[in-house]
Backbone as JSON, one array per atom type, in Angstrom:
{
  "sequence": "MKALEGADMVFITAGMGGGTGTGAAPVVAQLAKEMGALTVAVVTKPFNFEGPRRMQIAEEGVANLREHVDTLIVIPNERLLNVVEKRTTLVEAFRAADDILRQGVQGISDIITVPGLINVDFADVKTVMSDAGPALMGIGHGSGEHRAREAAEGATNSPLLETSIDGAQRVLINVTSGPDMTLQELSEVAAVIQTLCDLETAHIIYGHVVDPKMEGEVKITVLAAGLPASSQVHLTERPAQRPEPLRRPEPLGERMGGVPPRPAERTPAAPSGAPERQPQQAPVNDTDYDIPTFLRRRS",
  "N": [[0.79, -1.25, 0.03], [1.9, 1.25, 0.8], [3.8, 1.75, -1.18], [2.24, 2.36, -3.24], [1.0, 4.76, -2.6], [0.16, 8.06, -3.48], [0.87, 7.68, -6.16], [0.57, 8.54, -9.54], [0.5, 7.02, -11.77], [0.71, 3.57, -12.42], [2.57, 0.84, -13.19], [2.34, -2.61, -13.91], [4.03, -5.54, -14.13], [4.39, -8.89, -15.17], [4.83, -12.41, -15.37], [2.56, -14.45, -16.64], [0.75, -17.43, -15.55], [1.93, -18.91, -13.59], [2.2, -19.04, -9.98], [2.81, -16.67, -8.57], [2.8, -14.27, -10.27], [0.32, -14.56, -11.59], [-1.47, -14.69, -9.41], [-0.86, -12.45, -7.75], [-0.81, -10.09, -9.38], [-3.51, -9.24, -10.19], [-4.46, -8.41, -7.72], [-2.68, -6.29, -6.81], [-3.2, -4.59, -8.93], [-5.94, -3.89, -8.48], [-5.86, -2.57, -6.03], [-4.24, -0.34, -6.81], [-5.78, 0.9, -8.71], [-8.05, 1.52, -7.2], [-6.95, 3.53, -5.69], [-6.77, 5.57, -7.3], [-4.9, 5.76, -9.28], [-3.56, 5.67, -12.61], [-3.63, 2.75, -14.15], [-1.6, 0.35, -15.53], [-1.04, -2.7, -17.13], [1.44, -4.88, -18.23], [2.02, -7.84, -19.44], [3.19, -11.26, -19.86], [2.37, -14.3, -21.66], [2.67, -17.85, -21.31], [5.22, -19.93, -22.97], [4.43, -22.41, -25.51], [5.55, -24.9, -24.96], [5.49, -25.02, -22.24], [3.23, -26.18, -21.43], [-0.32, -27.11, -21.6], [-1.81, -26.77, -19.24], [-0.52, -24.76, -17.78], [-0.87, -22.65, -19.57], [-3.61, -22.42, -19.53], [-4.05, -21.51, -16.93], [-2.75, -19.04, -17.12], [-4.44, -17.77, -18.99], [-6.84, -17.57, -17.56], [-5.9, -15.92, -15.45], [-5.21, -13.63, -16.93], [-7.8, -12.8, -17.83], [-8.91, -12.2, -15.39], [-7.27, -10.14, -14.47], [-7.79, -8.14, -16.3], [-10.13, -6.97, -15.39], [-9.31, -5.17, -13.54], [-7.64, -3.13, -14.43], [-6.67, -0.12, -16.17], [-5.44, -0.26, -18.73], [-4.43, -3.07, -20.58], [-1.85, -4.94, -21.64], [-0.92, -7.71, -23.45], [1.63, -10.02, -24.02], [2.43, -12.73, -25.97], [4.75, -15.16, -25.1], [5.4, -17.15, -26.96], [5.5, -15.84, -29.32], [8.04, -14.86, -29.45], [9.59, -16.66, -30.83], [9.55, -15.92, -33.31], [11.29, -13.81, -33.56], [13.8, -14.33, -32.47], [16.98, -16.04, -32.73], [17.43, -19.38, -34.01], [19.24, -20.79, -32.48], [19.06, -19.81, -30.01], [19.38, -20.03, -26.55], [17.5, -21.46, -23.8], [17.6, -19.94, -21.38], [18.41, -17.44, -22.42], [16.12, -16.93, -24.03], [13.98, -16.54, -22.16], [15.18, -14.34, -20.97], [14.86, -12.54, -23.05], [12.13, -12.34, -23.28], [11.61, -10.93, -20.84], [12.99, -8.56, -21.46], [11.34, -7.54, -23.44], [9.09, -6.76, -21.94], [10.31, -4.73, -20.44], [10.97, -2.94, -22.39], [8.4, -2.14, -23.25], [7.25, -0.95, -21.02], [9.08, 1.12, -20.66], [8.94, 2.5, -22.98], [6.46, 3.72, -22.79], [6.65, 5.15, -20.35], [8.81, 6.87, -20.89], [7.79, 8.68, -22.68], [6.46, 10.42, -21.07], [8.17, 11.2, -18.93], [10.73, 11.83, -19.97], [12.25, 14.61, -21.38], [11.61, 15.99, -24.59], [11.61, 16.77, -28.17], [9.06, 16.84, -29.0], [6.82, 17.13, -26.63], [4.74, 15.28, -24.4], [2.19, 15.5, -22.14], [1.07, 14.2, -18.93], [-1.62, 14.21, -18.79], [-2.45, 13.9, -21.38], [-1.58, 11.36, -22.0], [-3.13, 9.95, -20.08], [-5.68, 10.28, -21.18], [-5.57, 8.72, -23.42], [-5.14, 6.16, -22.35], [-6.74, 5.57, -20.16], [-9.2, 3.45, -18.85], [-9.05, 1.91, -21.12], [-8.86, -0.77, -21.8], [-8.17, -3.98, -23.38], [-5.08, -3.82, -25.13], [-2.68, -3.21, -27.68], [0.85, -3.63, -28.3], [3.6, -2.55, -30.13], [6.96, -2.72, -31.35], [9.38, -1.16, -33.13], [12.55, -1.1, -34.98], [14.88, 0.89, -36.78], [17.46, 1.74, -39.14], [19.91, 3.44, -41.2], [19.26, 4.69, -44.46], [16.42, 4.49, -44.82], [15.39, 4.46, -42.31], [13.32, 5.55, -40.62], [10.87, 4.88, -41.79], [11.22, 2.03, -41.86], [11.31, 1.53, -39.14], [8.73, 2.38, -38.32], [6.96, 0.67, -39.85], [7.89, -1.69, -38.83], [6.95, -1.62, -36.09], [4.28, -1.51, -36.38], [3.73, -3.87, -37.67], [4.63, -5.82, -35.99], [6.1, -8.94, -34.99], [5.4, -9.6, -32.52], [2.76, -8.85, -32.14], [-0.53, -9.98, -31.67], [-2.81, -9.55, -33.19], [-3.83, -7.16, -35.68], [-3.38, -3.69, -35.55], [-5.21, -2.19, -36.85], [-7.86, -0.09, -37.11], [-7.78, 0.89, -34.54], [-8.87, 3.1, -31.95], [-7.47, 4.7, -30.13], [-4.27, 5.75, -30.01], [-0.99, 5.7, -29.09], [2.16, 7.07, -29.69], [5.59, 6.67, -29.59], [8.47, 8.03, -30.42], [11.82, 7.48, -30.63], [15.04, 8.76, -31.17], [18.24, 9.74, -32.61], [19.75, 13.04, -32.4], [19.75, 13.69, -35.14], [17.43, 13.2, -36.6], [15.03, 13.94, -39.12], [12.49, 16.26, -40.19], [11.09, 15.41, -42.27], [11.4, 12.64, -41.99], [9.92, 12.17, -39.72], [7.48, 12.77, -40.62], [7.06, 10.63, -42.37], [6.82, 8.56, -40.58], [4.36, 9.2, -39.27], [2.72, 9.0, -41.46], [2.66, 6.23, -42.06], [1.42, 5.19, -39.63], [-1.01, 6.54, -39.77], [-2.32, 5.37, -41.89], [-3.47, 3.1, -40.83], [-5.5, 3.87, -39.11], [-8.62, 5.53, -38.4], [-8.74, 8.7, -39.26], [-10.62, 10.6, -38.7], [-11.89, 9.9, -36.35], [-10.02, 8.72, -34.59], [-7.88, 8.98, -31.76], [-4.92, 10.13, -31.74], [-1.64, 10.42, -30.43], [1.58, 11.83, -30.46], [4.86, 11.41, -29.44], [8.21, 12.44, -29.13], [11.35, 11.59, -28.34], [14.71, 12.5, -27.74], [17.67, 10.89, -28.06], [21.01, 10.98, -27.61], [22.68, 8.81, -27.96], [21.61, 7.3, -29.99], [22.4, 7.91, -32.58], [21.85, 8.04, -35.95], [19.88, 6.04, -35.8], [16.47, 4.83, -35.24], [13.86, 4.29, -33.0], [10.64, 3.0, -32.47], [7.78, 3.0, -30.43], [4.69, 1.71, -30.45], [1.6, 2.06, -28.98], [-1.62, 0.76, -29.08], [-5.03, 1.13, -28.54], [-8.49, 0.91, -27.74], [-9.67, -0.97, -29.47], [-11.3, -2.75, -32.26], [-14.22, -4.76, -31.53], [-13.99, -7.4, -32.39], [-11.16, -7.78, -32.39], [-10.56, -7.54, -29.71], [-11.84, -9.74, -28.49], [-10.38, -11.69, -29.69], [-7.91, -11.23, -28.5], [-8.25, -11.64, -25.7], [-9.66, -14.02, -25.26], [-8.49, -16.07, -26.64], [-7.93, -19.38, -27.24], [-5.55, -21.68, -25.82], [-2.98, -22.94, -27.88], [-2.41, -26.25, -28.64], [0.52, -28.18, -29.2], [0.92, -30.13, -32.22], [0.85, -33.69, -32.09], [3.84, -35.67, -32.43], [4.47, -37.61, -35.35], [5.25, -40.93, -35.88], [7.63, -41.78, -38.49], [6.9, -43.58, -41.43], [8.27, -46.89, -42.12], [10.89, -47.31, -44.45], [10.67, -49.39, -46.21], [7.8, -49.83, -46.41], [6.99, -47.43, -47.43], [8.16, -47.42, -50.0], [7.11, -49.63, -51.13], [8.31, -52.06, -50.98], [10.24, -54.75, -49.6], [8.93, -55.87, -46.53], [9.35, -54.29, -43.3], [12.09, -55.23, -41.08], [11.39, -57.12, -38.31], [11.49, -55.81, -34.99], [14.09, -56.49, -32.65], [13.59, -58.26, -29.64], [14.1, -56.99, -26.35], [15.77, -58.29, -23.57], [13.83, -59.0, -20.6], [13.94, -57.34, -17.42], [15.14, -58.86, -14.42], [12.7, -60.17, -12.2], [13.04, -59.76, -9.56], [14.55, -57.49, -9.27], [14.41, -54.13, -8.41], [12.72, -51.56, -10.21], [14.4, -48.75, -11.56], [13.73, -45.45, -11.05], [13.85, -42.49, -12.96], [15.28, -39.53, -11.64], [14.08, -36.23, -10.97], [15.21, -32.87, -11.1], [14.31, -30.43, -8.65], [12.01, -27.89, -9.56], [11.45, -24.55, -9.24], [8.45, -23.12, -9.59], [7.9, -20.46, -9.66], [10.01, -19.05, -10.57], [10.12, -17.8, -13.04], [7.97, -16.17, -13.05], [8.48, -13.61, -12.2], [9.74, -10.87, -13.87], [13.14, -10.68, -15.09], [14.44, -8.21, -15.01], [13.21, -7.04, -12.86], [13.67, -8.78, -10.7], [16.41, -8.37, -10.37], [16.46, -5.9, -9.12], [15.39, -6.41, -6.64]],
  "CA": [[0.03, 0.06, -0.02], [2.79, 2.43, 0.85], [4.49, 1.94, -2.5], [1.31, 2.94, -4.24], [0.46, 6.04, -2.19], [0.63, 9.2, -4.2], [1.33, 7.44, -7.51], [-0.34, 8.99, -10.54], [0.55, 5.95, -12.75], [1.34, 2.38, -11.81], [2.84, -0.27, -14.16], [2.31, -3.96, -13.33], [4.51, -6.45, -15.09], [4.32, -10.23, -14.61], [4.75, -13.54, -16.25], [1.29, -15.15, -16.22], [0.67, -18.97, -15.63], [2.44, -19.46, -12.33], [1.34, -18.62, -8.78], [3.11, -15.28, -8.14], [2.32, -13.28, -11.18], [-1.11, -14.74, -11.87], [-2.21, -14.47, -8.21], [-0.6, -11.12, -7.19], [-0.99, -8.96, -10.25], [-4.82, -8.6, -10.11], [-4.67, -7.79, -6.37], [-1.94, -5.02, -6.86], [-3.91, -3.65, -9.83], [-7.14, -3.45, -7.89], [-5.5, -1.57, -5.03], [-3.8, 0.84, -7.51], [-6.97, 1.65, -9.33], [-8.9, 2.15, -6.11], [-6.31, 4.64, -5.06], [-6.97, 6.58, -8.26], [-3.72, 5.67, -10.23], [-3.72, 5.09, -14.01], [-3.11, 1.38, -13.86], [-1.29, -0.28, -16.81], [-0.34, -4.04, -16.94], [2.13, -5.5, -19.37], [2.26, -9.31, -18.94], [3.41, -12.31, -20.81], [1.75, -15.63, -21.6], [3.76, -18.86, -21.41], [5.57, -20.64, -24.21], [3.63, -23.56, -25.7], [6.17, -26.08, -24.38], [5.2, -25.08, -20.83], [2.1, -27.07, -21.24], [-1.63, -26.53, -21.65], [-2.3, -26.43, -17.9], [0.0, -23.41, -17.36], [-1.48, -21.71, -20.42], [-5.01, -22.13, -19.03], [-3.97, -20.68, -15.72], [-2.5, -17.72, -17.65], [-5.6, -17.1, -19.65], [-7.73, -17.11, -16.49], [-5.27, -14.84, -14.81], [-5.39, -12.39, -17.76], [-9.18, -12.43, -17.71], [-9.21, -11.57, -14.01], [-6.45, -8.88, -14.46], [-8.48, -7.21, -17.15], [-11.2, -6.31, -14.63], [-8.75, -4.25, -12.47], [-6.62, -2.21, -14.95], [-7.14, 0.62, -17.25], [-4.93, -0.79, -20.04], [-3.87, -4.38, -20.39], [-1.03, -5.35, -22.81], [-0.45, -9.08, -23.32], [2.54, -10.42, -25.02], [2.66, -14.16, -25.88], [6.08, -15.57, -25.26], [5.62, -17.95, -28.12], [5.83, -14.95, -30.46], [9.5, -14.61, -29.59], [10.24, -17.62, -31.76], [9.67, -15.26, -34.61], [12.16, -12.7, -33.48], [15.01, -14.84, -31.9], [17.53, -17.01, -33.59], [17.09, -20.77, -33.68], [20.25, -21.35, -31.5], [18.88, -19.08, -28.69], [19.21, -20.92, -25.34], [16.29, -21.2, -23.04], [17.81, -18.76, -20.51], [18.33, -16.24, -23.28], [14.7, -16.73, -24.5], [13.33, -15.95, -20.96], [15.73, -12.98, -20.8], [14.31, -11.79, -24.17], [10.75, -12.04, -22.84], [11.71, -9.89, -19.81], [13.39, -7.4, -22.17], [10.11, -6.97, -24.13], [8.37, -6.13, -20.87], [11.05, -3.53, -20.07], [10.76, -1.97, -23.5], [7.04, -1.66, -23.25], [7.12, 0.04, -19.87], [10.05, 2.33, -20.87], [8.41, 3.27, -24.21], [5.3, 4.53, -22.31], [7.12, 6.09, -19.36], [9.69, 7.82, -21.44], [7.09, 9.72, -23.37], [6.04, 11.35, -20.17], [9.2, 11.66, -18.07], [12.0, 12.33, -20.64], [12.03, 15.79, -22.21], [11.88, 15.71, -26.05], [11.26, 17.78, -29.01], [7.62, 16.88, -28.96], [6.53, 16.71, -25.33], [3.42, 14.84, -24.19], [2.08, 15.5, -20.67], [0.39, 13.01, -18.33], [-3.07, 14.29, -19.12], [-2.58, 13.28, -22.79], [-1.47, 9.82, -21.89], [-4.36, 9.42, -19.49], [-6.81, 10.37, -22.17], [-5.54, 7.51, -24.31], [-4.91, 4.89, -21.69], [-7.73, 5.5, -19.13], [-10.29, 2.6, -19.28], [-8.83, 1.49, -22.55], [-9.1, -2.2, -21.95], [-6.99, -4.69, -24.09], [-4.28, -2.95, -25.94], [-1.54, -3.86, -28.43], [2.1, -2.83, -28.35], [4.52, -2.91, -31.16], [8.24, -2.02, -31.2], [10.19, -1.22, -34.4], [13.79, -0.37, -35.05], [15.39, 1.2, -38.01], [18.76, 2.38, -39.33], [20.23, 3.7, -42.56], [18.52, 5.67, -45.29], [14.97, 4.4, -44.7], [15.2, 4.12, -40.92], [12.02, 6.0, -40.07], [9.72, 4.0, -42.37], [11.48, 0.67, -41.43], [10.84, 1.46, -37.71], [7.23, 2.53, -38.17], [6.45, -0.57, -40.3], [8.26, -2.73, -37.81], [6.25, -1.41, -34.95], [2.82, -1.8, -36.65], [3.68, -5.26, -38.12], [5.6, -6.54, -35.14], [5.84, -10.32, -34.76], [4.68, -9.78, -31.1], [1.34, -8.46, -32.1], [-1.45, -11.1, -31.88], [-3.69, -9.08, -34.23], [-3.48, -5.94, -36.36], [-3.81, -2.39, -34.85], [-6.03, -1.59, -37.76], [-9.21, 0.26, -36.45], [-7.66, 1.39, -33.14], [-9.31, 4.49, -31.7], [-6.56, 5.39, -29.28], [-2.94, 5.39, -30.39], [0.1, 6.54, -28.5], [3.44, 6.74, -30.41], [6.73, 7.3, -28.94], [9.6, 7.97, -31.38], [13.11, 7.74, -30.02], [15.99, 8.88, -32.22], [19.26, 10.68, -32.29], [19.39, 14.51, -32.73], [19.84, 13.92, -36.6], [16.19, 12.82, -37.25], [14.53, 15.06, -39.8], [10.98, 16.55, -40.16], [10.55, 14.56, -43.33], [11.34, 11.28, -41.52], [8.8, 12.09, -38.7], [6.21, 12.73, -41.43], [6.85, 9.29, -42.8], [6.29, 7.68, -39.48], [2.98, 9.54, -39.15], [1.91, 8.43, -42.65], [2.48, 4.79, -41.85], [0.51, 5.04, -38.62], [-2.35, 7.07, -40.14], [-3.09, 4.44, -42.85], [-4.26, 1.99, -39.99], [-6.52, 4.51, -38.3], [-9.61, 6.46, -39.03], [-8.35, 10.0, -38.89], [-11.71, 11.51, -38.21], [-12.32, 9.48, -35.06], [-8.95, 8.13, -33.76], [-7.09, 10.0, -31.0], [-3.43, 9.82, -31.9], [-0.7, 11.27, -29.73], [2.93, 11.61, -30.84], [6.0, 12.01, -28.63], [9.58, 12.38, -29.72], [12.51, 11.71, -27.4], [16.05, 12.53, -28.42], [18.8, 10.08, -27.31], [22.34, 11.09, -28.39], [23.39, 7.48, -28.28], [20.92, 6.64, -31.06], [22.69, 8.56, -33.79], [21.61, 7.17, -37.16], [18.89, 4.94, -35.56], [15.14, 5.2, -34.86], [13.09, 3.26, -32.38], [9.34, 3.49, -32.38], [6.88, 2.17, -29.65], [3.23, 2.02, -30.65], [0.4, 1.43, -28.12], [-2.95, 0.94, -29.69], [-6.11, 0.75, -27.7], [-9.81, 1.12, -28.32], [-9.62, -1.85, -30.63], [-12.68, -3.28, -32.53], [-14.67, -5.87, -30.67], [-13.39, -8.68, -32.78], [-9.83, -7.84, -31.98], [-10.57, -7.7, -28.24], [-12.15, -11.17, -28.24], [-9.18, -12.47, -30.08], [-6.8, -10.97, -27.5], [-8.53, -12.05, -24.39], [-10.32, -15.31, -25.21], [-7.81, -17.01, -27.55], [-7.52, -20.66, -26.49], [-4.17, -22.12, -25.86], [-2.73, -23.9, -28.93], [-1.56, -27.35, -28.22], [1.33, -28.58, -30.29], [0.43, -31.45, -32.77], [1.76, -34.88, -31.66], [4.74, -36.15, -33.47], [4.09, -38.85, -36.01], [6.42, -41.82, -36.26], [7.7, -41.91, -39.82], [6.71, -45.05, -41.91], [9.47, -47.55, -42.59], [11.23, -47.16, -45.79], [10.17, -50.51, -47.1], [6.45, -49.66, -46.69], [6.78, -46.24, -48.38], [8.65, -47.74, -51.31], [6.31, -50.84, -51.55], [9.18, -53.16, -51.17], [10.31, -55.7, -48.62], [8.43, -55.35, -45.3], [10.51, -54.02, -42.42], [12.51, -56.3, -40.27], [10.87, -56.99, -36.93], [12.36, -55.29, -34.0], [14.49, -57.48, -31.63], [13.08, -58.0, -28.22], [15.18, -56.86, -25.33], [15.4, -59.21, -22.33], [13.18, -58.32, -19.5], [14.76, -57.26, -16.21], [14.71, -59.87, -13.39], [11.54, -59.73, -11.38], [13.45, -59.38, -8.19], [15.26, -56.28, -9.21], [13.49, -52.92, -8.43], [12.84, -50.73, -11.36], [14.91, -47.42, -11.18], [12.97, -44.29, -11.65], [14.66, -41.2, -13.12], [14.98, -38.45, -10.56], [14.08, -34.89, -11.61], [15.64, -31.8, -10.26], [13.13, -29.63, -8.31], [11.87, -26.63, -10.24], [10.61, -23.43, -8.65], [7.55, -22.69, -10.62], [7.72, -18.97, -9.66], [11.23, -18.4, -11.07], [9.98, -17.1, -14.28], [6.86, -15.31, -12.96], [8.89, -12.23, -11.97], [10.75, -10.52, -14.82], [14.5, -10.62, -14.62], [14.95, -6.81, -14.62], [12.64, -6.67, -11.53], [14.34, -9.6, -9.78], [17.65, -7.82, -10.08], [16.3, -4.71, -8.15], [14.93, -6.83, -5.27]],
  "C": [[0.8, 1.28, 0.04], [3.43, 2.75, -0.42], [3.57, 2.5, -3.45], [0.74, 4.29, -3.86], [1.05, 7.2, -3.01], [0.96, 8.97, -5.63], [0.19, 7.79, -8.52], [-0.53, 7.85, -11.62], [1.28, 4.69, -12.27], [1.45, 1.33, -12.93], [2.97, -1.57, -13.39], [2.89, -4.89, -14.41], [4.69, -7.87, -14.43], [4.33, -11.26, -15.69], [3.59, -14.37, -15.81], [1.48, -16.73, -16.38], [1.22, -19.59, -14.36], [1.6, -18.92, -11.18], [1.64, -17.13, -8.41], [2.49, -14.2, -8.95], [0.79, -13.35, -11.37], [-1.91, -14.37, -10.62], [-2.06, -12.94, -7.73], [-1.0, -9.94, -7.99], [-2.36, -8.37, -10.14], [-5.03, -7.88, -8.73], [-3.98, -6.39, -6.25], [-2.68, -4.07, -7.73], [-5.2, -3.12, -9.2], [-6.86, -2.38, -6.82], [-4.99, -0.26, -5.72], [-4.93, 1.72, -8.05], [-7.85, 2.21, -8.32], [-8.36, 3.26, -5.52], [-6.21, 5.83, -6.13], [-5.84, 6.64, -9.28], [-4.2, 5.15, -11.55], [-2.97, 3.74, -13.98], [-2.88, 0.66, -15.23], [-0.5, -1.6, -16.5], [0.29, -4.47, -18.23], [2.67, -6.87, -18.83], [2.58, -10.17, -20.12], [2.65, -13.59, -20.58], [2.79, -16.66, -21.88], [4.03, -19.31, -22.82], [4.68, -21.89, -24.33], [4.25, -24.8, -25.0], [5.9, -26.15, -22.86], [3.96, -25.8, -20.47], [0.74, -26.38, -21.23], [-2.22, -26.11, -20.33], [-1.87, -24.96, -17.45], [-0.62, -22.3, -18.29], [-2.93, -21.38, -19.9], [-5.04, -21.29, -17.82], [-3.67, -19.24, -16.16], [-3.68, -17.07, -18.21], [-6.58, -16.7, -18.63], [-7.17, -15.87, -15.72], [-5.4, -13.5, -15.58], [-6.83, -11.86, -17.75], [-9.51, -11.65, -16.41], [-8.4, -10.23, -13.88], [-7.13, -7.84, -15.27], [-9.51, -6.36, -16.36], [-10.66, -5.17, -13.73], [-7.77, -3.26, -13.04], [-7.29, -1.32, -16.0], [-6.68, 0.16, -18.67], [-4.18, -2.08, -19.75], [-3.11, -4.77, -21.74], [-0.58, -6.8, -22.6], [0.46, -9.48, -24.37], [2.81, -11.97, -24.96], [4.14, -14.45, -26.05], [6.39, -16.38, -26.51], [5.95, -17.06, -29.39], [7.28, -14.7, -30.63], [10.17, -15.54, -30.48], [10.37, -16.94, -33.09], [10.68, -14.12, -34.64], [13.68, -13.09, -32.96], [15.54, -15.84, -32.81], [17.29, -18.46, -33.04], [18.01, -21.31, -32.54], [20.08, -20.59, -30.18], [18.61, -20.1, -27.66], [17.89, -20.5, -24.64], [16.42, -20.04, -22.06], [17.76, -17.46, -21.3], [16.96, -15.89, -23.83], [13.93, -16.06, -23.38], [13.85, -14.47, -20.73], [15.04, -12.0, -21.85], [12.94, -11.39, -23.83], [10.68, -10.86, -21.8], [12.05, -8.55, -20.49], [12.2, -6.7, -22.87], [9.26, -6.2, -23.05], [9.02, -4.76, -20.55], [10.86, -2.48, -21.14], [9.35, -1.37, -23.59], [6.8, -0.62, -22.21], [7.92, 1.31, -20.12], [9.52, 3.1, -21.98], [7.3, 4.1, -23.77], [5.85, 5.57, -21.29], [7.97, 7.21, -19.85], [8.96, 9.05, -22.16], [6.53, 10.77, -22.4], [7.22, 11.97, -19.37], [10.54, 12.22, -18.76], [11.66, 13.44, -21.55], [12.4, 15.42, -23.71], [11.49, 16.86, -26.84], [9.76, 17.99, -29.15], [7.2, 16.27, -27.65], [5.0, 16.27, -25.27], [3.19, 14.81, -22.57], [1.15, 14.37, -20.26], [-1.05, 13.03, -18.71], [-3.38, 13.67, -20.49], [-2.57, 11.78, -22.72], [-2.62, 9.27, -21.16], [-5.58, 9.37, -20.27], [-6.82, 9.09, -22.98], [-5.68, 6.25, -23.6], [-6.05, 4.62, -20.61], [-8.95, 4.55, -19.65], [-10.2, 2.18, -20.75], [-9.04, 0.08, -22.84], [-7.97, -2.9, -22.62], [-6.37, -3.77, -25.03], [-3.18, -3.81, -26.66], [-0.31, -2.99, -28.31], [3.07, -3.36, -29.31], [5.78, -2.13, -31.0], [9.0, -2.31, -32.49], [11.5, -0.53, -34.29], [14.19, -0.17, -36.49], [16.77, 1.89, -38.18], [18.95, 2.55, -40.8], [19.23, 4.65, -43.17], [17.03, 5.69, -45.0], [14.65, 3.92, -43.3], [13.79, 4.37, -40.3], [10.94, 5.06, -40.53], [9.94, 2.49, -41.84], [10.98, 0.52, -39.91], [9.35, 1.49, -37.52], [6.52, 1.25, -38.68], [6.7, -1.69, -39.39], [7.36, -2.76, -36.62], [4.75, -1.81, -35.27], [2.63, -3.23, -37.27], [4.62, -6.14, -37.24], [5.17, -8.01, -34.97], [5.13, -10.59, -33.39], [3.29, -9.46, -31.05], [0.4, -9.75, -32.42], [-2.5, -10.77, -32.89], [-3.29, -7.77, -34.74], [-4.02, -4.78, -35.4], [-4.82, -1.68, -35.69], [-7.38, -1.34, -37.08], [-9.05, 0.78, -35.1], [-8.08, 2.78, -33.07], [-8.45, 5.33, -30.87], [-5.15, 4.92, -29.65], [-1.88, 6.34, -29.78], [1.41, 6.08, -29.13], [4.59, 7.47, -29.84], [7.89, 7.01, -29.89], [10.89, 8.38, -30.66], [14.27, 7.7, -31.08], [17.17, 9.68, -31.76], [18.95, 12.05, -32.67], [19.39, 14.7, -34.31], [18.55, 13.57, -37.37], [15.62, 14.08, -37.89], [13.0, 15.2, -39.72], [10.39, 15.6, -41.16], [10.36, 13.06, -42.8], [10.2, 11.12, -40.47], [7.52, 12.12, -39.36], [6.02, 11.37, -41.97], [6.34, 8.41, -41.82], [4.81, 7.99, -39.32], [2.19, 8.95, -40.33], [1.69, 6.99, -42.53], [1.38, 4.52, -40.81], [-0.9, 5.39, -39.04], [-3.11, 6.19, -41.12], [-3.79, 3.44, -42.13], [-5.36, 2.59, -39.15], [-7.51, 5.37, -39.01], [-9.3, 7.8, -38.4], [-9.43, 10.9, -38.24], [-12.11, 11.14, -36.82], [-11.24, 9.07, -34.01], [-8.3, 9.31, -33.09], [-5.63, 9.49, -31.04], [-2.59, 10.85, -31.3], [0.74, 10.87, -30.07], [3.81, 12.18, -29.65], [7.32, 11.68, -29.23], [10.6, 12.64, -28.69], [13.75, 11.58, -28.08], [17.09, 11.84, -27.5], [20.05, 10.2, -28.07], [22.98, 9.81, -28.71], [22.76, 6.71, -29.47], [21.15, 7.37, -32.39], [22.61, 7.64, -34.98], [20.57, 6.08, -36.91], [17.55, 5.61, -35.18], [14.53, 4.01, -34.18], [11.72, 3.83, -32.08], [8.49, 2.5, -31.52], [5.47, 2.58, -30.02], [2.41, 1.36, -29.68], [-0.86, 1.77, -28.73], [-3.96, 0.31, -28.82], [-7.48, 1.14, -28.3], [-10.04, 0.29, -29.61], [-11.06, -2.3, -30.96], [-12.9, -4.48, -31.69], [-14.02, -7.22, -31.08], [-11.94, -8.86, -32.36], [-9.69, -8.13, -30.43], [-10.92, -9.11, -27.9], [-11.05, -12.05, -28.57], [-8.06, -12.47, -29.12], [-6.97, -11.71, -26.21], [-9.1, -13.49, -24.2], [-9.71, -16.37, -26.12], [-7.45, -18.26, -26.8], [-6.13, -20.98, -26.72], [-3.92, -23.18, -27.02], [-1.87, -25.01, -28.43], [-0.73, -27.88, -29.45], [0.86, -29.93, -30.82], [1.33, -32.56, -32.29], [2.62, -35.34, -32.81], [4.28, -37.48, -34.06], [5.28, -39.6, -36.29], [6.46, -42.01, -37.81], [7.55, -43.41, -40.24], [8.08, -45.53, -42.3], [9.62, -47.44, -44.06], [10.68, -48.15, -46.78], [8.66, -50.25, -47.36], [6.17, -48.5, -47.64], [7.14, -46.59, -49.76], [7.9, -48.99, -51.87], [7.24, -51.98, -51.72], [9.11, -54.17, -50.07], [9.73, -55.09, -47.2], [9.52, -55.16, -44.28], [10.79, -55.15, -41.45], [12.0, -56.08, -38.8], [11.95, -56.56, -35.98], [12.73, -56.36, -33.02], [14.05, -57.11, -30.31], [14.23, -57.83, -27.22], [14.79, -57.64, -24.09], [14.79, -58.33, -21.23], [14.12, -58.31, -18.26], [14.28, -58.28, -15.23], [13.66, -59.28, -12.55], [11.9, -59.18, -10.03], [14.11, -58.01, -8.07], [14.31, -55.08, -9.34], [13.77, -52.03, -9.62], [13.36, -49.32, -10.93], [14.08, -46.37, -11.9], [13.87, -43.1, -11.81], [14.26, -40.13, -12.12], [15.11, -37.08, -11.37], [14.48, -33.86, -10.61], [14.4, -30.92, -9.97], [13.23, -28.26, -9.05], [10.98, -25.72, -9.49], [9.79, -22.83, -9.71], [7.41, -21.09, -10.71], [8.95, -18.25, -10.2], [11.02, -17.5, -12.15], [8.73, -16.15, -14.23], [7.21, -13.87, -12.71], [9.97, -11.82, -12.96], [12.14, -10.34, -14.3], [14.9, -9.22, -14.13], [14.29, -6.39, -13.34], [13.29, -7.46, -10.44], [15.71, -8.97, -9.36], [17.58, -6.64, -9.07], [15.9, -5.25, -6.79], [16.04, -7.32, -4.46]]
}
């Protein structure tokens, strides 16, 4: 309670599907909103390999969390397979998931707290995000001659998006670049975003933060809310996808229509008196990945 006192805006980040994030996030969100804070949740859903049970728990937790936040951004970890290399280790994959959470929170907070060429105050952000419901977040990067368009198209077509931002009524755009970004480039960014929105009804807010370290680069974070009803159902009620069972390949002889396969040799059974050894599994703490890495390091 003391941590939430006096807060104008509260970010809640968690990995859904376990006990800590799924159970605690809605409670914290409810307290924050009751205290009058703009409450934004950025959470992840499990990888498919973590099993249907964990995914079911995550879906139920997301549905519960939705009732207590102004804006809810859900990022499926499975989408990371589209943006990481095949040789990425499991530890690196979870670290990448945590970094996506960090970028989402930072992209929104920077637009308020970091002075820029185009400043956006808290009232503007609150207008877009208050009682917005399910939202989408895309992050795009660009460099070189067409960096602005590449970043804008990357943010609006991000592999992390579960559905398109087409038709969104509330859009928050944060452009981060070096001091060398031109007016023409910013206009290109706006043109890409505007093609997906109804300019007569959509509320679009732009923010531009200058980072001297990003000379020659552009990063764009797009937060889209006020989505069509069909997109909201897709985001919050999408069933967990179970991986298809592996099929045993047919023997070569059967596929070629030739000699039937050689029968497999039987292995001798173990003596009845010898107890069968069971493989031992190392204990796994199910809450290890419920708390993002960048938050665990601070604790």
